[in-house]
mmCIF file as Biopython writes it, N, C-alpha, C and O atoms, coordinates in Angstrom:
data_model
#
loop_
_atom_site.group_PDB
_atom_site.id
_atom_site.type_symbol
_atom_site.label_atom_id
_atom_site.label_alt_id
_atom_site.label_comp_id
_atom_site.label_asym_id
_atom_site.label_entity_id
_atom_site.label_seq_id
_atom_site.pdbx_PDB_ins_code
_atom_site.Cartn_x
_atom_site.Cartn_y
_atom_site.Cartn_z
_atom_site.occupancy
_atom_site.B_iso_or_equiv
_atom_site.auth_seq_id
_atom_site.auth_asym_id
_atom_site.pdbx_PDB_model_num
ATOM 1   N N  . MET A ? 1  ? 28.936 101.688 -72.747 1.0 0.0 1  A 1 
ATOM 2   C CA . MET A ? 1  ? 29.783 102.059 -71.623 1.0 0.0 1  A 1 
ATOM 3   C C  . MET A ? 1  ? 29.951 103.494 -71.543 1.0 0.0 1  A 1 
ATOM 4   O O  . MET A ? 1  ? 29.756 104.215 -72.521 1.0 0.0 1  A 1 
ATOM 5   N N  . TYR A ? 2  ? 30.328 103.957 -70.346 1.0 0.0 2  A 1 
ATOM 6   C CA . TYR A ? 2  ? 30.479 105.391 -70.104 1.0 0.0 2  A 1 
ATOM 7   C C  . TYR A ? 2  ? 31.740 105.954 -70.794 1.0 0.0 2  A 1 
ATOM 8   O O  . TYR A ? 2  ? 32.805 105.336 -70.757 1.0 0.0 2  A 1 
ATOM 9   N N  . LYS A ? 3  ? 31.607 107.075 -71.392 1.0 0.0 3  A 1 
ATOM 10  C CA . LYS A ? 3  ? 32.711 107.726 -72.008 1.0 0.0 3  A 1 
ATOM 11  C C  . LYS A ? 3  ? 33.413 108.744 -71.024 1.0 0.0 3  A 1 
ATOM 12  O O  . LYS A ? 3  ? 33.038 108.888 -69.861 1.0 0.0 3  A 1 
ATOM 13  N N  . GLU A ? 4  ? 34.380 109.384 -71.546 1.0 0.0 4  A 1 
ATOM 14  C CA . GLU A ? 4  ? 35.093 110.387 -70.746 1.0 0.0 4  A 1 
ATOM 15  C C  . GLU A ? 4  ? 34.167 111.444 -70.295 1.0 0.0 4  A 1 
ATOM 16  O O  . GLU A ? 4  ? 33.292 111.898 -71.033 1.0 0.0 4  A 1 
ATOM 17  N N  . GLU A ? 5  ? 34.368 111.843 -69.050 1.0 0.0 5  A 1 
ATOM 18  C CA . GLU A ? 5  ? 33.523 112.934 -68.450 1.0 0.0 5  A 1 
ATOM 19  C C  . GLU A ? 5  ? 33.759 114.247 -69.140 1.0 0.0 5  A 1 
ATOM 20  O O  . GLU A ? 5  ? 34.888 114.640 -69.434 1.0 0.0 5  A 1 
ATOM 21  N N  . ILE A ? 6  ? 32.611 114.938 -69.398 1.0 0.0 6  A 1 
ATOM 22  C CA . ILE A ? 6  ? 32.696 116.266 -69.947 1.0 0.0 6  A 1 
ATOM 23  C C  . ILE A ? 6  ? 32.650 117.232 -68.837 1.0 0.0 6  A 1 
ATOM 24  O O  . ILE A ? 6  ? 31.826 117.020 -67.948 1.0 0.0 6  A 1 
ATOM 25  N N  . LYS A ? 7  ? 33.414 118.256 -68.760 1.0 0.0 7  A 1 
ATOM 26  C CA . LYS A ? 7  ? 33.375 119.227 -67.679 1.0 0.0 7  A 1 
ATOM 27  C C  . LYS A ? 7  ? 33.078 120.655 -68.281 1.0 0.0 7  A 1 
ATOM 28  O O  . LYS A ? 7  ? 33.822 121.123 -69.143 1.0 0.0 7  A 1 
ATOM 29  N N  . ILE A ? 8  ? 32.021 121.312 -67.828 1.0 0.0 8  A 1 
ATOM 30  C CA . ILE A ? 8  ? 31.751 122.645 -68.230 1.0 0.0 8  A 1 
ATOM 31  C C  . ILE A ? 8  ? 31.959 123.602 -67.107 1.0 0.0 8  A 1 
ATOM 32  O O  . ILE A ? 8  ? 31.566 123.331 -65.972 1.0 0.0 8  A 1 
ATOM 33  N N  . GLU A ? 9  ? 32.568 124.712 -67.397 1.0 0.0 9  A 1 
ATOM 34  C CA . GLU A ? 9  ? 32.757 125.732 -66.429 1.0 0.0 9  A 1 
ATOM 35  C C  . GLU A ? 9  ? 32.009 126.995 -66.832 1.0 0.0 9  A 1 
ATOM 36  O O  . GLU A ? 9  ? 32.167 127.460 -67.961 1.0 0.0 9  A 1 
ATOM 37  N N  . LEU A ? 10 ? 31.206 127.558 -65.952 1.0 0.0 10 A 1 
ATOM 38  C CA . LEU A ? 10 ? 30.339 128.737 -66.245 1.0 0.0 10 A 1 
ATOM 39  C C  . LEU A ? 10 ? 30.820 129.847 -65.446 1.0 0.0 10 A 1 
ATOM 40  O O  . LEU A ? 10 ? 31.281 129.688 -64.316 1.0 0.0 10 A 1 
ATOM 41  N N  . THR A ? 11 ? 30.710 131.049 -66.062 1.0 0.0 11 A 1 
ATOM 42  C CA . THR A ? 11 ? 30.898 132.280 -65.307 1.0 0.0 11 A 1 
ATOM 43  C C  . THR A ? 11 ? 29.616 132.554 -64.556 1.0 0.0 11 A 1 
ATOM 44  O O  . THR A ? 11 ? 28.588 131.933 -64.826 1.0 0.0 11 A 1 
ATOM 45  N N  . ILE A ? 12 ? 29.668 133.454 -63.639 1.0 0.0 12 A 1 
ATOM 46  C CA . ILE A ? 12 ? 28.459 133.828 -62.831 1.0 0.0 12 A 1 
ATOM 47  C C  . ILE A ? 12 ? 27.386 134.318 -63.829 1.0 0.0 12 A 1 
ATOM 48  O O  . ILE A ? 12 ? 26.217 133.944 -63.742 1.0 0.0 12 A 1 
ATOM 49  N N  . LYS A ? 13 ? 27.811 135.141 -64.749 1.0 0.0 13 A 1 
ATOM 50  C CA . LYS A ? 13 ? 26.828 135.693 -65.727 1.0 0.0 13 A 1 
ATOM 51  C C  . LYS A ? 13 ? 26.191 134.585 -66.604 1.0 0.0 13 A 1 
ATOM 52  O O  . LYS A ? 13 ? 24.987 134.613 -66.858 1.0 0.0 13 A 1 
ATOM 53  N N  . GLU A ? 14 ? 26.996 133.627 -67.054 1.0 0.0 14 A 1 
ATOM 54  C CA . GLU A ? 14 ? 26.471 132.502 -67.825 1.0 0.0 14 A 1 
ATOM 55  C C  . GLU A ? 14 ? 25.470 131.665 -67.015 1.0 0.0 14 A 1 
ATOM 56  O O  . GLU A ? 14 ? 24.430 131.243 -67.521 1.0 0.0 14 A 1 
ATOM 57  N N  . LYS A ? 15 ? 25.820 131.441 -65.750 1.0 0.0 15 A 1 
ATOM 58  C CA . LYS A ? 15 ? 24.968 130.688 -64.902 1.0 0.0 15 A 1 
ATOM 59  C C  . LYS A ? 15 ? 23.674 131.392 -64.672 1.0 0.0 15 A 1 
ATOM 60  O O  . LYS A ? 15 ? 22.630 130.741 -64.687 1.0 0.0 15 A 1 
ATOM 61  N N  . GLN A ? 16 ? 23.671 132.726 -64.454 1.0 0.0 16 A 1 
ATOM 62  C CA . GLN A ? 16 ? 22.410 133.475 -64.265 1.0 0.0 16 A 1 
ATOM 63  C C  . GLN A ? 16 ? 21.566 133.518 -65.501 1.0 0.0 16 A 1 
ATOM 64  O O  . GLN A ? 16 ? 20.338 133.482 -65.438 1.0 0.0 16 A 1 
ATOM 65  N N  . GLU A ? 17 ? 22.263 133.598 -66.678 1.0 0.0 17 A 1 
ATOM 66  C CA . GLU A ? 17 ? 21.517 133.601 -67.950 1.0 0.0 17 A 1 
ATOM 67  C C  . GLU A ? 17 ? 20.837 132.266 -68.183 1.0 0.0 17 A 1 
ATOM 68  O O  . GLU A ? 17 ? 19.700 132.215 -68.652 1.0 0.0 17 A 1 
ATOM 69  N N  . LEU A ? 18 ? 21.524 131.193 -67.859 1.0 0.0 18 A 1 
ATOM 70  C CA . LEU A ? 18 ? 20.956 129.853 -68.052 1.0 0.0 18 A 1 
ATOM 71  C C  . LEU A ? 18 ? 19.818 129.617 -67.032 1.0 0.0 18 A 1 
ATOM 72  O O  . LEU A ? 18 ? 18.780 129.056 -67.382 1.0 0.0 18 A 1 
ATOM 73  N N  . GLU A ? 19 ? 20.012 130.035 -65.810 1.0 0.0 19 A 1 
ATOM 74  C CA . GLU A ? 19 ? 18.852 129.987 -64.844 1.0 0.0 19 A 1 
ATOM 75  C C  . GLU A ? 19 ? 17.610 130.734 -65.204 1.0 0.0 19 A 1 
ATOM 76  O O  . GLU A ? 19 ? 16.486 130.284 -64.982 1.0 0.0 19 A 1 
ATOM 77  N N  . PHE A ? 20 ? 17.859 131.951 -65.797 1.0 0.0 20 A 1 
ATOM 78  C CA . PHE A ? 20 ? 16.745 132.792 -66.321 1.0 0.0 20 A 1 
ATOM 79  C C  . PHE A ? 20 ? 16.044 132.117 -67.483 1.0 0.0 20 A 1 
ATOM 80  O O  . PHE A ? 20 ? 14.817 132.053 -67.552 1.0 0.0 20 A 1 
ATOM 81  N N  . GLN A ? 21 ? 16.879 131.609 -68.408 1.0 0.0 21 A 1 
ATOM 82  C CA . GLN A ? 21 ? 16.311 130.910 -69.546 1.0 0.0 21 A 1 
ATOM 83  C C  . GLN A ? 21 ? 15.523 129.712 -69.158 1.0 0.0 21 A 1 
ATOM 84  O O  . GLN A ? 21 ? 14.468 129.442 -69.731 1.0 0.0 21 A 1 
ATOM 85  N N  . HIS A ? 22 ? 16.038 128.946 -68.143 1.0 0.0 22 A 1 
ATOM 86  C CA . HIS A ? 22 ? 15.328 127.797 -67.683 1.0 0.0 22 A 1 
ATOM 87  C C  . HIS A ? 22 ? 13.996 128.136 -67.045 1.0 0.0 22 A 1 
ATOM 88  O O  . HIS A ? 22 ? 13.047 127.361 -67.162 1.0 0.0 22 A 1 
ATOM 89  N N  . SER A ? 23 ? 13.897 129.289 -66.362 1.0 0.0 23 A 1 
ATOM 90  C CA . SER A ? 23 ? 12.611 129.713 -65.745 1.0 0.0 23 A 1 
ATOM 91  C C  . SER A ? 23 ? 11.572 130.004 -66.759 1.0 0.0 23 A 1 
ATOM 92  O O  . SER A ? 23 ? 10.377 129.921 -66.476 1.0 0.0 23 A 1 
ATOM 93  N N  . LYS A ? 24 ? 12.019 130.360 -67.991 1.0 0.0 24 A 1 
ATOM 94  C CA . LYS A ? 24 ? 11.049 130.782 -69.040 1.0 0.0 24 A 1 
ATOM 95  C C  . LYS A ? 24 ? 10.842 129.632 -70.056 1.0 0.0 24 A 1 
ATOM 96  O O  . LYS A ? 24 ? 9.966  129.741 -70.914 1.0 0.0 24 A 1 
ATOM 97  N N  . GLU A ? 25 ? 11.600 128.571 -69.983 1.0 0.0 25 A 1 
ATOM 98  C CA . GLU A ? 25 ? 11.576 127.562 -71.042 1.0 0.0 25 A 1 
ATOM 99  C C  . GLU A ? 25 ? 10.329 126.677 -70.906 1.0 0.0 25 A 1 
ATOM 100 O O  . GLU A ? 25 ? 9.986  126.251 -69.802 1.0 0.0 25 A 1 
ATOM 101 N N  . ARG A ? 26 ? 9.644  126.398 -72.043 1.0 0.0 26 A 1 
ATOM 102 C CA . ARG A ? 26 ? 8.538  125.497 -72.018 1.0 0.0 26 A 1 
ATOM 103 C C  . ARG A ? 26 ? 8.773  124.138 -72.657 1.0 0.0 26 A 1 
ATOM 104 O O  . ARG A ? 26 ? 8.033  123.185 -72.412 1.0 0.0 26 A 1 
ATOM 105 N N  . ASP A ? 27 ? 9.832  124.060 -73.493 1.0 0.0 27 A 1 
ATOM 106 C CA . ASP A ? 27 ? 10.265 122.866 -74.120 1.0 0.0 27 A 1 
ATOM 107 C C  . ASP A ? 27 ? 11.051 121.992 -73.082 1.0 0.0 27 A 1 
ATOM 108 O O  . ASP A ? 27 ? 12.096 122.415 -72.586 1.0 0.0 27 A 1 
ATOM 109 N N  . ARG A ? 28 ? 10.547 120.805 -72.772 1.0 0.0 28 A 1 
ATOM 110 C CA . ARG A ? 28 ? 11.165 119.943 -71.794 1.0 0.0 28 A 1 
ATOM 111 C C  . ARG A ? 28 ? 12.609 119.607 -72.141 1.0 0.0 28 A 1 
ATOM 112 O O  . ARG A ? 28 ? 13.492 119.606 -71.284 1.0 0.0 28 A 1 
ATOM 113 N N  . ARG A ? 29 ? 12.826 119.318 -73.432 1.0 0.0 29 A 1 
ATOM 114 C CA . ARG A ? 29 ? 14.168 118.829 -73.821 1.0 0.0 29 A 1 
ATOM 115 C C  . ARG A ? 29 ? 15.188 120.052 -73.564 1.0 0.0 29 A 1 
ATOM 116 O O  . ARG A ? 29 ? 16.287 119.883 -73.036 1.0 0.0 29 A 1 
ATOM 117 N N  . VAL A ? 30 ? 14.727 121.239 -73.975 1.0 0.0 30 A 1 
ATOM 118 C CA . VAL A ? 30 ? 15.675 122.395 -73.746 1.0 0.0 30 A 1 
ATOM 119 C C  . VAL A ? 30 ? 15.915 122.619 -72.322 1.0 0.0 30 A 1 
ATOM 120 O O  . VAL A ? 30 ? 17.033 122.917 -71.903 1.0 0.0 30 A 1 
ATOM 121 N N  . ALA A ? 31 ? 14.812 122.473 -71.508 1.0 0.0 31 A 1 
ATOM 122 C CA . ALA A ? 31 ? 14.954 122.653 -70.028 1.0 0.0 31 A 1 
ATOM 123 C C  . ALA A ? 31 ? 15.875 121.663 -69.466 1.0 0.0 31 A 1 
ATOM 124 O O  . ALA A ? 31 ? 16.693 122.010 -68.614 1.0 0.0 31 A 1 
ATOM 125 N N  . ASP A ? 32 ? 15.797 120.346 -69.919 1.0 0.0 32 A 1 
ATOM 126 C CA . ASP A ? 32 ? 16.709 119.292 -69.457 1.0 0.0 32 A 1 
ATOM 127 C C  . ASP A ? 32 ? 18.177 119.628 -69.818 1.0 0.0 32 A 1 
ATOM 128 O O  . ASP A ? 32 ? 19.090 119.382 -69.030 1.0 0.0 32 A 1 
ATOM 129 N N  . ARG A ? 33 ? 18.376 120.179 -70.994 1.0 0.0 33 A 1 
ATOM 130 C CA . ARG A ? 33 ? 19.691 120.530 -71.488 1.0 0.0 33 A 1 
ATOM 131 C C  . ARG A ? 33 ? 20.283 121.586 -70.569 1.0 0.0 33 A 1 
ATOM 132 O O  . ARG A ? 33 ? 21.452 121.509 -70.193 1.0 0.0 33 A 1 
ATOM 133 N N  . ILE A ? 34 ? 19.502 122.536 -70.224 1.0 0.0 34 A 1 
ATOM 134 C CA . ILE A ? 34 ? 19.943 123.618 -69.325 1.0 0.0 34 A 1 
ATOM 135 C C  . ILE A ? 34 ? 20.304 123.075 -67.946 1.0 0.0 34 A 1 
ATOM 136 O O  . ILE A ? 34 ? 21.347 123.382 -67.368 1.0 0.0 34 A 1 
ATOM 137 N N  . LYS A ? 35 ? 19.355 122.225 -67.440 1.0 0.0 35 A 1 
ATOM 138 C CA . LYS A ? 35 ? 19.646 121.618 -66.108 1.0 0.0 35 A 1 
ATOM 139 C C  . LYS A ? 35 ? 20.904 120.724 -66.112 1.0 0.0 35 A 1 
ATOM 140 O O  . LYS A ? 35 ? 21.656 120.693 -65.138 1.0 0.0 35 A 1 
ATOM 141 N N  . ALA A ? 36 ? 21.111 120.017 -67.201 1.0 0.0 36 A 1 
ATOM 142 C CA . ALA A ? 36 ? 22.300 119.122 -67.330 1.0 0.0 36 A 1 
ATOM 143 C C  . ALA A ? 36 ? 23.576 120.030 -67.286 1.0 0.0 36 A 1 
ATOM 144 O O  . ALA A ? 36 ? 24.546 119.718 -66.595 1.0 0.0 36 A 1 
ATOM 145 N N  . VAL A ? 37 ? 23.539 121.143 -68.035 1.0 0.0 37 A 1 
ATOM 146 C CA . VAL A ? 37 ? 24.739 122.060 -68.064 1.0 0.0 37 A 1 
ATOM 147 C C  . VAL A ? 37 ? 24.949 122.630 -66.628 1.0 0.0 37 A 1 
ATOM 148 O O  . VAL A ? 37 ? 26.076 122.605 -66.134 1.0 0.0 37 A 1 
ATOM 149 N N  . LEU A ? 38 ? 23.952 123.112 -65.991 1.0 0.0 38 A 1 
ATOM 150 C CA . LEU A ? 38 ? 24.058 123.725 -64.693 1.0 0.0 38 A 1 
ATOM 151 C C  . LEU A ? 38 ? 24.551 122.750 -63.653 1.0 0.0 38 A 1 
ATOM 152 O O  . LEU A ? 38 ? 25.421 123.077 -62.847 1.0 0.0 38 A 1 
ATOM 153 N N  . LEU A ? 39 ? 23.985 121.526 -63.668 1.0 0.0 39 A 1 
ATOM 154 C CA . LEU A ? 39 ? 24.406 120.504 -62.719 1.0 0.0 39 A 1 
ATOM 155 C C  . LEU A ? 39 ? 25.896 120.087 -62.945 1.0 0.0 39 A 1 
ATOM 156 O O  . LEU A ? 39 ? 26.676 119.924 -62.006 1.0 0.0 39 A 1 
ATOM 157 N N  . ASN A ? 40 ? 26.231 119.929 -64.247 1.0 0.0 40 A 1 
ATOM 158 C CA . ASN A ? 40 ? 27.590 119.592 -64.577 1.0 0.0 40 A 1 
ATOM 159 C C  . ASN A ? 40 ? 28.554 120.653 -64.011 1.0 0.0 40 A 1 
ATOM 160 O O  . ASN A ? 40 ? 29.572 120.327 -63.400 1.0 0.0 40 A 1 
ATOM 161 N N  . ALA A ? 41 ? 28.212 121.894 -64.227 1.0 0.0 41 A 1 
ATOM 162 C CA . ALA A ? 41 ? 29.101 122.993 -63.750 1.0 0.0 41 A 1 
ATOM 163 C C  . ALA A ? 41 ? 29.169 123.041 -62.272 1.0 0.0 41 A 1 
ATOM 164 O O  . ALA A ? 41 ? 30.112 123.615 -61.727 1.0 0.0 41 A 1 
ATOM 165 N N  . GLU A ? 42 ? 28.191 122.452 -61.564 1.0 0.0 42 A 1 
ATOM 166 C CA . GLU A ? 42 ? 28.217 122.367 -60.104 1.0 0.0 42 A 1 
ATOM 167 C C  . GLU A ? 42 ? 28.948 121.159 -59.616 1.0 0.0 42 A 1 
ATOM 168 O O  . GLU A ? 42 ? 29.030 120.947 -58.407 1.0 0.0 42 A 1 
ATOM 169 N N  . GLY A ? 43 ? 29.496 120.339 -60.517 1.0 0.0 43 A 1 
ATOM 170 C CA . GLY A ? 43 ? 30.309 119.186 -60.120 1.0 0.0 43 A 1 
ATOM 171 C C  . GLY A ? 43 ? 29.578 117.834 -60.208 1.0 0.0 43 A 1 
ATOM 172 O O  . GLY A ? 43 ? 30.172 116.825 -59.829 1.0 0.0 43 A 1 
ATOM 173 N N  . TRP A ? 44 ? 28.380 117.759 -60.666 1.0 0.0 44 A 1 
ATOM 174 C CA . TRP A ? 44 ? 27.660 116.516 -60.769 1.0 0.0 44 A 1 
ATOM 175 C C  . TRP A ? 44 ? 28.282 115.742 -61.955 1.0 0.0 44 A 1 
ATOM 176 O O  . TRP A ? 44 ? 28.655 116.314 -62.979 1.0 0.0 44 A 1 
ATOM 177 N N  . THR A ? 45 ? 28.370 114.425 -61.759 1.0 0.0 45 A 1 
ATOM 178 C CA . THR A ? 45 ? 28.809 113.496 -62.897 1.0 0.0 45 A 1 
ATOM 179 C C  . THR A ? 45 ? 27.695 113.355 -63.865 1.0 0.0 45 A 1 
ATOM 180 O O  . THR A ? 45 ? 26.543 113.631 -63.529 1.0 0.0 45 A 1 
ATOM 181 N N  . GLN A ? 46 ? 28.005 112.919 -65.100 1.0 0.0 46 A 1 
ATOM 182 C CA . GLN A ? 46 ? 26.973 112.728 -66.066 1.0 0.0 46 A 1 
ATOM 183 C C  . GLN A ? 46 ? 26.063 111.581 -65.633 1.0 0.0 46 A 1 
ATOM 184 O O  . GLN A ? 46 ? 24.872 111.614 -65.941 1.0 0.0 46 A 1 
ATOM 185 N N  . LYS A ? 47 ? 26.564 110.592 -64.947 1.0 0.0 47 A 1 
ATOM 186 C CA . LYS A ? 47 ? 25.735 109.490 -64.474 1.0 0.0 47 A 1 
ATOM 187 C C  . LYS A ? 47 ? 24.681 110.041 -63.452 1.0 0.0 47 A 1 
ATOM 188 O O  . LYS A ? 47 ? 23.493 109.728 -63.529 1.0 0.0 47 A 1 
ATOM 189 N N  . GLN A ? 48 ? 25.168 110.858 -62.515 1.0 0.0 48 A 1 
ATOM 190 C CA . GLN A ? 48 ? 24.226 111.464 -61.521 1.0 0.0 48 A 1 
ATOM 191 C C  . GLN A ? 48 ? 23.186 112.285 -62.177 1.0 0.0 48 A 1 
ATOM 192 O O  . GLN A ? 48 ? 22.014 112.241 -61.803 1.0 0.0 48 A 1 
ATOM 193 N N  . ILE A ? 49 ? 23.616 113.075 -63.207 1.0 0.0 49 A 1 
ATOM 194 C CA . ILE A ? 49 ? 22.677 113.963 -63.901 1.0 0.0 49 A 1 
ATOM 195 C C  . ILE A ? 49 ? 21.586 113.117 -64.597 1.0 0.0 49 A 1 
ATOM 196 O O  . ILE A ? 49 ? 20.392 113.407 -64.523 1.0 0.0 49 A 1 
ATOM 197 N N  . ALA A ? 50 ? 22.061 112.069 -65.268 1.0 0.0 50 A 1 
ATOM 198 C CA . ALA A ? 50 ? 21.127 111.154 -65.983 1.0 0.0 50 A 1 
ATOM 199 C C  . ALA A ? 50 ? 20.108 110.585 -65.035 1.0 0.0 50 A 1 
ATOM 200 O O  . ALA A ? 50 ? 18.920 110.533 -65.352 1.0 0.0 50 A 1 
ATOM 201 N N  . GLN A ? 51 ? 20.563 110.148 -63.855 1.0 0.0 51 A 1 
ATOM 202 C CA . GLN A ? 51 ? 19.709 109.530 -62.881 1.0 0.0 51 A 1 
ATOM 203 C C  . GLN A ? 51 ? 18.664 110.594 -62.354 1.0 0.0 51 A 1 
ATOM 204 O O  . GLN A ? 51 ? 17.465 110.332 -62.266 1.0 0.0 51 A 1 
ATOM 205 N N  . ALA A ? 52 ? 19.182 111.747 -62.031 1.0 0.0 52 A 1 
ATOM 206 C CA . ALA A ? 52 ? 18.344 112.789 -61.443 1.0 0.0 52 A 1 
ATOM 207 C C  . ALA A ? 52 ? 17.238 113.252 -62.402 1.0 0.0 52 A 1 
ATOM 208 O O  . ALA A ? 52 ? 16.095 113.491 -62.013 1.0 0.0 52 A 1 
ATOM 209 N N  . LEU A ? 53 ? 17.644 113.368 -63.693 1.0 0.0 53 A 1 
ATOM 210 C CA . LEU A ? 53 ? 16.702 113.884 -64.659 1.0 0.0 53 A 1 
ATOM 211 C C  . LEU A ? 53 ? 15.892 112.805 -65.343 1.0 0.0 53 A 1 
ATOM 212 O O  . LEU A ? 53 ? 15.002 113.082 -66.147 1.0 0.0 53 A 1 
ATOM 213 N N  . ARG A ? 54 ? 16.225 111.550 -65.003 1.0 0.0 54 A 1 
ATOM 214 C CA . ARG A ? 54 ? 15.532 110.370 -65.630 1.0 0.0 54 A 1 
ATOM 215 C C  . ARG A ? 54 ? 15.639 110.361 -67.086 1.0 0.0 54 A 1 
ATOM 216 O O  . ARG A ? 54 ? 14.670 110.163 -67.819 1.0 0.0 54 A 1 
ATOM 217 N N  . ILE A ? 55 ? 16.910 110.591 -67.525 1.0 0.0 55 A 1 
ATOM 218 C CA . ILE A ? 55 ? 17.196 110.519 -68.970 1.0 0.0 55 A 1 
ATOM 219 C C  . ILE A ? 55 ? 18.414 109.626 -69.161 1.0 0.0 55 A 1 
ATOM 220 O O  . ILE A ? 55 ? 19.100 109.289 -68.196 1.0 0.0 55 A 1 
ATOM 221 N N  . ARG A ? 56 ? 18.687 109.237 -70.425 1.0 0.0 56 A 1 
ATOM 222 C CA . ARG A ? 56 ? 19.808 108.356 -70.668 1.0 0.0 56 A 1 
ATOM 223 C C  . ARG A ? 56 ? 21.156 109.062 -70.490 1.0 0.0 56 A 1 
ATOM 224 O O  . ARG A ? 56 ? 21.258 110.269 -70.709 1.0 0.0 56 A 1 
ATOM 225 N N  . TYR A ? 57 ? 22.149 108.339 -70.108 1.0 0.0 57 A 1 
ATOM 226 C CA . TYR A ? 57 ? 23.573 108.875 -69.999 1.0 0.0 57 A 1 
ATOM 227 C C  . TYR A ? 57 ? 23.966 109.563 -71.314 1.0 0.0 57 A 1 
ATOM 228 O O  . TYR A ? 57 ? 24.477 110.682 -71.319 1.0 0.0 57 A 1 
ATOM 229 N N  . GLU A ? 58 ? 23.710 108.856 -72.438 1.0 0.0 58 A 1 
ATOM 230 C CA . GLU A ? 58 ? 24.047 109.388 -73.767 1.0 0.0 58 A 1 
ATOM 231 C C  . GLU A ? 58 ? 23.405 110.763 -74.024 1.0 0.0 58 A 1 
ATOM 232 O O  . GLU A ? 58 ? 24.012 111.662 -74.606 1.0 0.0 58 A 1 
ATOM 233 N N  . THR A ? 59 ? 22.161 110.882 -73.566 1.0 0.0 59 A 1 
ATOM 234 C CA . THR A ? 59 ? 21.353 112.142 -73.756 1.0 0.0 59 A 1 
ATOM 235 C C  . THR A ? 59 ? 22.127 113.252 -73.000 1.0 0.0 59 A 1 
ATOM 236 O O  . THR A ? 59 ? 22.312 114.355 -73.515 1.0 0.0 59 A 1 
ATOM 237 N N  . VAL A ? 60 ? 22.558 112.940 -71.801 1.0 0.0 60 A 1 
ATOM 238 C CA . VAL A ? 60 ? 23.301 113.952 -71.043 1.0 0.0 60 A 1 
ATOM 239 C C  . VAL A ? 60 ? 24.565 114.379 -71.785 1.0 0.0 60 A 1 
ATOM 240 O O  . VAL A ? 60 ? 24.857 115.569 -71.907 1.0 0.0 60 A 1 
ATOM 241 N N  . GLN A ? 61 ? 25.294 113.408 -72.267 1.0 0.0 61 A 1 
ATOM 242 C CA . GLN A ? 61 ? 26.472 113.667 -73.069 1.0 0.0 61 A 1 
ATOM 243 C C  . GLN A ? 61 ? 26.124 114.597 -74.219 1.0 0.0 61 A 1 
ATOM 244 O O  . GLN A ? 61 ? 26.786 115.611 -74.439 1.0 0.0 61 A 1 
ATOM 245 N N  . ASN A ? 62 ? 25.078 114.237 -74.947 1.0 0.0 62 A 1 
ATOM 246 C CA . ASN A ? 62 ? 24.644 115.052 -76.100 1.0 0.0 62 A 1 
ATOM 247 C C  . ASN A ? 62 ? 24.341 116.483 -75.668 1.0 0.0 62 A 1 
ATOM 248 O O  . ASN A ? 62 ? 24.774 117.448 -76.297 1.0 0.0 62 A 1 
ATOM 249 N N  . HIS A ? 63 ? 23.570 116.595 -74.556 1.0 0.0 63 A 1 
ATOM 250 C CA . HIS A ? 63 ? 23.271 117.947 -74.078 1.0 0.0 63 A 1 
ATOM 251 C C  . HIS A ? 63 ? 24.531 118.760 -73.792 1.0 0.0 63 A 1 
ATOM 252 O O  . HIS A ? 63 ? 24.657 119.916 -74.194 1.0 0.0 63 A 1 
ATOM 253 N N  . LEU A ? 64 ? 25.423 118.142 -73.112 1.0 0.0 64 A 1 
ATOM 254 C CA . LEU A ? 64 ? 26.720 118.842 -72.734 1.0 0.0 64 A 1 
ATOM 255 C C  . LEU A ? 64 ? 27.569 119.208 -73.930 1.0 0.0 64 A 1 
ATOM 256 O O  . LEU A ? 64 ? 28.126 120.302 -74.020 1.0 0.0 64 A 1 
ATOM 257 N N  . ASN A ? 65 ? 27.655 118.199 -74.902 1.0 0.0 65 A 1 
ATOM 258 C CA . ASN A ? 65 ? 28.392 118.498 -76.147 1.0 0.0 65 A 1 
ATOM 259 C C  . ASN A ? 65 ? 27.703 119.589 -76.913 1.0 0.0 65 A 1 
ATOM 260 O O  . ASN A ? 65 ? 28.384 120.500 -77.385 1.0 0.0 65 A 1 
ATOM 261 N N  . ASP A ? 66 ? 26.439 119.565 -77.068 1.0 0.0 66 A 1 
ATOM 262 C CA . ASP A ? 66 ? 25.718 120.623 -77.745 1.0 0.0 66 A 1 
ATOM 263 C C  . ASP A ? 66 ? 26.004 121.999 -77.140 1.0 0.0 66 A 1 
ATOM 264 O O  . ASP A ? 66 ? 26.200 122.980 -77.857 1.0 0.0 66 A 1 
ATOM 265 N N  . TYR A ? 67 ? 26.022 122.048 -75.814 1.0 0.0 67 A 1 
ATOM 266 C CA . TYR A ? 67 ? 26.255 123.319 -75.133 1.0 0.0 67 A 1 
ATOM 267 C C  . TYR A ? 67 ? 27.710 123.757 -75.445 1.0 0.0 67 A 1 
ATOM 268 O O  . TYR A ? 67 ? 27.932 124.908 -75.821 1.0 0.0 67 A 1 
ATOM 269 N N  . LYS A ? 68 ? 28.689 122.859 -75.292 1.0 0.0 68 A 1 
ATOM 270 C CA . LYS A ? 68 ? 30.040 123.217 -75.505 1.0 0.0 68 A 1 
ATOM 271 C C  . LYS A ? 68 ? 30.217 123.708 -76.972 1.0 0.0 68 A 1 
ATOM 272 O O  . LYS A ? 68 ? 30.871 124.719 -77.227 1.0 0.0 68 A 1 
ATOM 273 N N  . ASN A ? 69 ? 29.626 122.974 -77.898 1.0 0.0 69 A 1 
ATOM 274 C CA . ASN A ? 69 ? 29.714 123.353 -79.354 1.0 0.0 69 A 1 
ATOM 275 C C  . ASN A ? 69 ? 29.126 124.694 -79.595 1.0 0.0 69 A 1 
ATOM 276 O O  . ASN A ? 69 ? 29.639 125.440 -80.429 1.0 0.0 69 A 1 
ATOM 277 N N  . SER A ? 70 ? 28.061 125.050 -78.901 1.0 0.0 70 A 1 
ATOM 278 C CA . SER A ? 70 ? 27.416 126.325 -79.173 1.0 0.0 70 A 1 
ATOM 279 C C  . SER A ? 70 ? 28.237 127.510 -78.600 1.0 0.0 70 A 1 
ATOM 280 O O  . SER A ? 70 ? 28.000 128.668 -78.947 1.0 0.0 70 A 1 
ATOM 281 N N  . LYS A ? 71 ? 29.159 127.204 -77.760 1.0 0.0 71 A 1 
ATOM 282 C CA . LYS A ? 71 ? 30.073 128.223 -77.207 1.0 0.0 71 A 1 
ATOM 283 C C  . LYS A ? 71 ? 31.375 128.361 -77.979 1.0 0.0 71 A 1 
ATOM 284 O O  . LYS A ? 71 ? 32.181 129.248 -77.699 1.0 0.0 71 A 1 
ATOM 285 N N  . SER A ? 72 ? 31.571 127.504 -78.924 1.0 0.0 72 A 1 
ATOM 286 C CA . SER A ? 72 ? 32.851 127.478 -79.691 1.0 0.0 72 A 1 
ATOM 287 C C  . SER A ? 72 ? 32.848 128.533 -80.802 1.0 0.0 72 A 1 
ATOM 288 O O  . SER A ? 72 ? 33.827 128.656 -81.539 1.0 0.0 72 A 1 
#
């Protein structure tokens, strides 16, 4: 079942840095993580992100949690 929605807020600088990193990234998993964070910050739900990226809902949650934990 779906868990509580995670919400990430990005500054303009953080968004630009992630977009730049994504443009250079060759590892698909890392690129998906970046896309999940960017889409979440734009207001997409985790379910929408999972569907768009063709990955599991739990994977989206893991990506978002990993990003949040890396900022703590």
